[in-house]
C-alpha positions, 0 to 999 in steps of 0.5 A, a space after each residue: 737826298 736833297 735835305 742830307 745833300 744841302 746840310 753837308 754842304 753848309 757843313 762842309 762851307 761853315 767848317 772851310 770858312 769858320 762858321 757856326 750853324 745859325 739859330 732859328 729866325 728871329 727879326 731880322 733887318 737887311 735883304 729878304 731870303 729873295 734879295 740875297 738869292 738873287 745875287 747869286 749865280 744861278 747854273 746858267 752862268 756856271 760851267 755847262 751842266 751843273 744843276 743845282 744839290 742844295 739850297 737853304 732859304 731859309 736860315 737866319 737869326 744869331 749866329 757865329 758869322 764870324 772869321 776863325 781866328 788861326 792862332 786862338 782856334 776860336 770864332 772872333 766876333 760874331 754878328 747878332 740876326 744875320 740873314 744867310 742863304 747857301 746854295 750848292 751846284 754840282 756836276 761829276 766832280 765838279 762842285 760850286 757853293 755859296 754862303 752868302 750872309 748881310 751881317 752888315 757893310 761895317 761887319 762884312 768888311 771886319 770879318 775879311 780883315 780878321 781873317 788876313 790878320 789872323 794869317 799874318 799873325 799865325 801862318 799855319 805850319 801844317 801841311 793840309 792847311 791850304 796859304 790866305 793870301 789877298 786877292 790883289 788883282 782883280 781886287 773883288 767886291 769891297 775887300 776879299 782874300 783867298 785861300 785854296 780855291 775859296 775866296 772871301 767877298 765883302 761887297 756893301 752890306 754881304 759877305 759871299 764866301 765862294 768855293 769851289 772843287 774840280 775847276 781849274 785855276 782859271 774857272 775858281 778866278 772867273 767865278 769869283 769875279 762873275 760872282 764879285 760883279 753881281 753882288 755889286 748890282 745888287 749891293 752897291 757899295 755905300 
């Protein structure tokens, strides 16, 4: 059951964020899985009673860790040899999902910029598509954007995809800000 939930969470985040599943792990530079895990919010830092439902600490290798291009309907530039981790928490209808990867500072900023550029170049007319907006106040990390209840935050060498369901706007904003503060503590800007 836990494996199924982890697969579902990873798949949902991948589809929402435009990611493909990574290949088998290989020699990867950058932060360890443990360092990535320590930079994510824990159950104790989330709304009361949430419990871990998915924890993936063994993902890495060549991947399509890139922003989905809404105009071309395909992913843009992909980073190679990226170490990643995803976790999910749940209580009732409240869900929090986090997907953290270490593509490097330049690539993390480029992915946020590409996502914003794609939204500007090709705004969707589909009523089910969520608008993509830049988070202006306060700015999260080195660069960020938000669509619906999903935030993409570039901080130092890492990129976080953070998503919630069943949590109100104020709660989402507070959790996204807490995530950004914790990332900055673990991965300061260069």
